C-alpha positions as CSV (number, residue, x, y, z in Angstrom):
1,M,-8.7,3.2,-20.8
2,N,-5.2,2.0,-21.6
3,K,-4.7,-1.5,-20.4
4,W,-1.4,-0.7,-18.8
5,I,-3.0,2.0,-16.7
6,V,-5.7,-0.4,-15.7
7,G,-3.1,-3.0,-14.8
8,A,-1.2,-0.5,-12.7
9,R,-4.3,-0.4,-10.4
10,P,-4.6,3.4,-9.9
11,R,-6.9,3.0,-6.9
12,T,-4.0,1.5,-4.9
13,L,-1.4,4.2,-5.7
14,S,-2.4,6.3,-2.7
15,A,-0.5,3.7,-0.7
16,A,2.7,4.9,-2.4
17,I,2.0,8.7,-2.3
18,A,0.7,9.1,1.2
19,P,3.9,8.1,3.2
20,V,6.1,10.4,1.2
21,L,3.7,13.3,1.6
22,V,3.5,12.8,5.4
23,A,7.3,12.4,5.8
24,T,8.0,15.5,3.8
25,S,5.6,17.5,6.0
26,L,7.2,16.1,9.1
27,A,10.6,17.2,7.9
28,G,9.2,20.8,7.9
29,S,11.9,23.4,7.2
30,D,14.4,20.5,6.6
31,A,12.3,19.2,3.7
32,D,14.2,18.6,0.5
33,F,11.7,18.4,-2.3
34,A,14.2,17.0,-4.8
35,M,14.9,14.1,-2.5
36,A,11.2,13.7,-1.7
37,G,10.5,13.6,-5.5
38,L,13.0,10.8,-5.9
39,A,11.5,8.9,-2.9
40,L,8.1,9.3,-4.5
41,V,9.3,7.8,-7.8
42,V,10.7,4.8,-5.9
43,S,7.5,4.3,-4.0
44,L,5.3,4.5,-7.0
45,A,7.5,2.3,-9.1
46,L,7.4,-0.4,-6.4
47,Q,3.6,-0.1,-6.1
48,V,3.1,-0.4,-9.8
49,G,5.7,-3.2,-10.0
50,V,4.0,-5.3,-7.3
51,N,0.6,-4.8,-9.0
52,Y,2.0,-6.1,-12.3
53,A,3.8,-8.9,-10.6
54,N,0.7,-9.9,-8.8
55,D,-1.3,-9.8,-12.0
56,Y,1.4,-12.0,-13.7
57,S,1.8,-14.6,-11.0
58,D,-1.9,-15.0,-10.2
59,G,-2.6,-15.1,-13.9
60,I,-0.3,-18.0,-14.7
61,R,-1.5,-19.9,-11.6
62,G,-5.1,-19.5,-12.7
63,T,-6.2,-17.9,-9.4
64,D,-7.6,-14.9,-11.2
65,D,-9.7,-16.9,-13.7
66,N,-13.0,-16.2,-11.9
67,R,-12.3,-12.8,-10.4
68,V,-14.9,-10.7,-8.7
69,G,-12.9,-7.5,-8.8
70,P,-11.5,-5.3,-11.6
71,I,-10.1,-6.9,-14.7
72,R,-6.6,-8.4,-14.7
73,L,-4.4,-8.3,-17.7
74,V,-3.2,-11.9,-17.8
75,A,-6.3,-13.7,-16.7
76,S,-8.5,-11.7,-19.1
77,G,-6.1,-12.3,-22.0
78,I,-5.8,-8.6,-22.9
79,A,-2.0,-8.8,-22.3
80,S,0.4,-11.7,-22.5
81,A,1.9,-13.1,-19.3
82,K,5.4,-12.3,-20.8
83,S,4.6,-8.6,-21.4
84,V,3.1,-8.2,-17.9
85,K,6.1,-9.8,-16.3
86,Q,8.3,-7.4,-18.3
87,A,6.2,-4.5,-17.1
88,A,6.8,-5.6,-13.5
89,F,10.6,-5.9,-14.0
90,I,10.7,-2.5,-15.7
91,S,8.9,-1.0,-12.8
92,F,11.3,-2.7,-10.3
93,A,14.3,-1.5,-12.4
94,V,13.1,2.1,-12.2
95,A,12.8,1.7,-8.4
96,A,16.2,0.2,-8.2
97,V,18.0,2.9,-10.3
98,V,16.3,5.8,-8.6
99,G,16.8,4.1,-5.2
100,L,20.5,3.7,-6.0
101,V,20.7,7.4,-6.6
102,L,19.1,8.1,-3.3
103,A,21.6,5.7,-1.6
104,L,24.6,7.4,-3.2
105,L,23.3,10.7,-2.0
106,T,22.6,9.6,1.5
107,S,23.6,6.1,2.8
108,L,24.5,2.9,1.0
109,W,22.4,1.0,3.6
110,L,19.5,2.1,1.5
111,V,20.7,-0.4,-1.2
112,A,19.9,-3.3,1.2
113,V,16.6,-1.8,2.1
114,G,15.7,-1.3,-1.5
115,A,16.7,-4.8,-2.5
116,A,14.6,-6.2,0.4
117,A,11.6,-4.2,-0.8
118,I,11.9,-5.4,-4.4
119,Y,12.4,-9.0,-3.2
120,A,9.3,-8.7,-1.0
121,A,7.3,-7.2,-3.9
122,W,8.1,-10.1,-6.3
123,T,7.8,-12.9,-3.8
124,Y,4.4,-11.7,-2.6
125,T,2.8,-13.9,-5.2
126,G,5.8,-14.8,-7.4
127,S,7.8,-17.5,-5.8
128,K,7.3,-21.3,-5.2
129,R,5.8,-20.5,-1.8
130,P,4.4,-16.9,-2.2
131,Y,3.9,-15.4,1.2
132,G,0.8,-13.6,0.0
133,Y,-0.8,-17.1,-0.3
134,L,0.1,-17.9,3.3
135,G,-1.5,-14.8,4.9
136,F,1.5,-12.6,5.4
137,G,0.7,-9.9,2.9
138,E,-0.6,-7.4,5.4
139,I,2.6,-7.7,7.5
140,S,4.7,-6.9,4.4
141,V,2.5,-4.0,3.4
142,F,2.7,-2.4,6.9
143,L,6.5,-2.8,6.9
144,F,7.3,-1.6,3.4
145,F,4.5,0.8,2.6
146,G,4.2,2.1,6.2
147,L,7.4,2.0,8.1
148,V,10.0,1.8,5.4
149,A,8.3,4.3,3.0
150,T,7.6,6.9,5.6
151,V,10.7,6.7,7.7
152,G,12.8,6.2,4.6
153,S,11.3,9.3,2.9
154,Y,12.0,11.3,6.1
155,Y,15.6,10.0,6.3
156,V,16.6,10.9,2.8
157,Q,15.5,14.5,3.4
158,T,16.8,15.0,6.9
159,Q,19.6,12.4,7.3
160,E,18.1,11.3,10.6
161,I,15.5,8.9,12.0
162,T,13.3,10.1,14.8
163,W,10.6,8.5,17.0
164,Q,8.1,10.9,15.4
165,S,8.8,9.5,12.0
166,F,7.9,6.0,13.3
167,I,4.6,7.3,14.9
168,V,3.4,9.0,11.7
169,A,4.3,5.8,9.8
170,I,1.8,3.8,11.8
171,P,-1.4,5.3,10.3
172,M,0.2,5.2,6.8
173,G,0.9,1.5,7.3
174,C,-2.5,0.7,8.7
175,L,-4.3,2.4,5.8
176,A,-2.1,0.7,3.2
177,C,-2.9,-2.6,5.0
178,A,-6.6,-1.7,4.9
179,I,-6.5,-1.4,1.1
180,L,-5.1,-4.9,0.9
181,A,-7.5,-6.2,3.6
182,I,-10.6,-4.9,1.8
183,N,-9.3,-6.4,-1.5
184,N,-8.7,-9.8,0.1
185,L,-12.1,-9.6,1.9
186,R,-13.7,-9.1,-1.5
187,D,-11.9,-12.1,-3.0
188,R,-12.0,-14.3,0.1
189,A,-14.5,-16.9,-1.2
190,Q,-12.8,-17.3,-4.6
191,D,-9.3,-17.3,-3.0
192,E,-10.4,-20.1,-0.7
193,L,-11.6,-22.2,-3.6
194,V,-8.2,-21.9,-5.4
195,G,-6.1,-22.5,-2.3
196,K,-4.9,-18.9,-1.9
197,R,-4.9,-18.6,1.9
198,T,-4.8,-14.9,2.4
199,L,-5.2,-13.5,5.9
200,A,-8.9,-13.0,5.1
201,V,-9.3,-16.7,4.2
202,R,-7.4,-17.7,7.4
203,L,-9.5,-15.4,9.6
204,G,-12.9,-16.1,8.0
205,D,-15.4,-13.5,6.9
206,S,-16.4,-12.1,10.3
207,R,-12.9,-11.6,11.7
208,A,-11.6,-10.4,8.4
209,R,-14.1,-7.6,8.6
210,K,-13.1,-6.8,12.1
211,L,-9.5,-6.7,11.0
212,F,-10.3,-4.1,8.3
213,I,-12.3,-1.9,10.7
214,G,-9.5,-2.2,13.4
215,L,-6.9,-1.0,10.9
216,L,-8.9,2.1,10.2
217,L,-9.5,2.8,13.9
218,I,-5.8,2.3,14.8
219,A,-4.9,4.8,12.0
220,H,-7.0,7.4,13.7
221,L,-5.7,6.7,17.1
222,A,-2.1,6.8,16.0
223,A,-2.6,10.1,14.2
224,V,-4.0,11.9,17.2
225,A,-1.1,10.4,19.3
226,V,1.3,12.5,17.2
227,P,2.4,15.4,19.4
228,G,0.7,18.7,18.7
229,E,-3.0,19.5,19.0
230,N,-3.4,20.1,15.3
231,T,-3.3,16.4,14.6
232,L,-6.9,16.4,15.9
233,L,-7.7,17.7,12.5
234,T,-7.6,14.0,11.3
235,L,-10.8,13.4,13.2
236,L,-12.6,15.4,10.6
237,L,-12.2,12.3,8.4
238,L,-14.2,10.1,10.9
239,P,-17.5,10.5,9.0
240,Q,-15.8,9.2,5.8
241,T,-14.3,6.4,7.8
242,L,-17.6,5.5,9.4
243,I,-19.3,5.4,6.0
244,I,-16.9,2.7,4.9
245,V,-17.1,0.9,8.2
246,K,-20.9,0.8,8.0
247,K,-20.9,-0.8,4.6
248,V,-18.4,-3.4,5.7
249,I,-20.4,-4.2,8.9
250,S,-23.6,-4.5,6.8
251,G,-22.1,-7.7,5.3
252,A,-21.5,-6.4,1.8
253,T,-19.7,-9.1,-0.3
254,G,-18.2,-9.6,-3.7
255,P,-19.0,-6.8,-6.2
256,A,-20.6,-4.7,-3.5
257,L,-17.1,-4.4,-1.9
258,I,-15.4,-3.1,-5.1
259,P,-16.3,0.6,-4.6
260,L,-14.9,0.3,-1.0
261,L,-11.4,-0.4,-2.3
262,G,-11.4,3.0,-4.1
263,K,-13.0,4.7,-1.1
264,T,-10.3,3.3,1.2
265,G,-7.6,4.5,-1.1
266,Q,-9.2,8.0,-1.1
267,L,-9.4,7.9,2.7
268,Q,-5.7,7.2,2.9
269,L,-4.9,10.1,0.6
270,W,-7.2,12.5,2.4
271,F,-5.7,11.2,5.7
272,A,-2.2,11.9,4.4
273,L,-3.2,15.4,3.3
274,T,-4.9,16.2,6.6
275,L,-2.1,14.8,8.7
276,S,0.5,16.7,6.6
277,L,-1.4,19.9,7.1
278,A,-1.5,19.3,10.9
279,L,2.3,18.6,10.9
280,V,3.0,21.8,9.0
281,L,0.8,23.8,11.4
282,N,2.6,22.2,14.4
């Protein structure tokens, strides 16, 4: 597979697709597919950008030298640090340009929101004191790939923000956080050795597993709290959720957790599809 596709971490891209899909379905007859498409480009560009930025920053710091998870471009030596950094900046530039178009078509306030998102994406691991190394990564993911991505995608299509757009953003944020949480749980032991104090390191193995499970359960609870009986359709995904939960509870570590990252991403995508169907039916 092309190294740049691998570096973009396809298994995590559901975190960028899901909020736009749900927001568009919530918009209903007011949905603007052209605006939704632009929002999707911004979301995907930011996700790919933060993945490359993380690869670059962790690679030059040496924290990826003994990875348990999938291959990383810089640490493995299959791409230079300079080229990976450039790939991150190109991705951020795409997000910035398309985001500017959205802002000009809707509200210039989106320029500030977009700038904050790009800054958060880079400083997750790319500053002198990266907040991802301090245990604040999950908060940022919930904010930008949950609330901002969902509510923002809804706003650019409808020109309004509603309380329902915030409610449907909660499961999207929780599931995006779950992707990061299972990734950090997998890398917890190695991260602790190199001084990368992710939330999983700070909580310890047992509580990190409980956090992951809690994020999945909150996603389900938030989804059924959305007005309309059709949102109960999301409960059809409980068996898939429980399969993941069972493996995490069993104490799987290291390489055994690698498949769960992909399964969590798939769960978020199926969750978004099911919730979107429920919103359309409502």
